[in-house]
N, C-alpha and C positions, 0 to 999 in steps of 0.2 A: 449126706455132709462133706463136703471137701476139705481140705487138709488144715484149714483154720483151726484156731483153737480157742479164742477169744471174740466173743459177739456181743452189740450192743443193739437191744428194740429201744424204740423210742413212743411206743404205738402199741394200743391195745394187752397193754403189762399183765394184767391179772388173766386174762386168755392166755398167753405167752407162759406163765407161771402156771398154769393149770397143766398144761400139755406137757413143760418139762417135767411136773410132778409126779405125771402117768408114766413119765418114761424113767423116773427113777433117779431123777436129779434131786439134789437137796439144797432146800433155803437157807441161806445163811443171814445174821442180821443185815439190817440195813445199811447203808454208807450214804449220809446225806449232810452236807454242809450246815453251818448254823443257820437258822430260820429259812429253811430250802425244805422242799417239798421233791419226794422221789418223783423222777419224772422220767427215768429211764430202768433197763432192767440188764445188769451185766452178767453176762453167761460164761461160764469154765467148761468148756466142752471134755476137757480131758480128765477133769477132777469130777466132772457132773453134778457142778452146783450152780448157782446163781443166787443174785440178790438184786434187789431195788437199791437205786443210786441217784443222784443227781448229775448235771453236767460238769462242776466243778470236781465232783470225785472221780467221774469218767476221764478227766485230764490225768489227775493226779495218778490212776491207776494204768493210764497208757503210759506214762513216762517209766513207771518201774517195767510195764511189759518190754517196752522199747529197749530198756537196760539190761534187762536179765533174761528176755527169751529172743530179744530180735525180731520180733515182730510186732505186729498193732492189731488191734480188733478192727472188725468189719460189721457194718450195719446188717439186723436180720428183722423179719417179720413174724406174724402168727403163721403166714403161707409158707416161706420159708421152712420155718421149724418145725410145722407139721411134715415135710417133703423129707427130713434129716431121716436117715436110716437109723434102725434101732440097732443097738449091738445086744 
């Protein structure tokens, strides 16, 4: 894993969630907009947490990340997650 902290995945969400759980990540309550379905997974590698979310909530979370942490999220997928080094 590189120096990025925040990641968003948009495919194979349950596979990624299973992989993260095996690695000791904690699943938080999902964040979805009214009448939307979760179609993304938001991952915080520093806190070792993740949650299911939608595009609108990702946009809102990114605004907070940019303001608070001066960085943005990066896209990831199951292949990349499996290559992350174990801590």
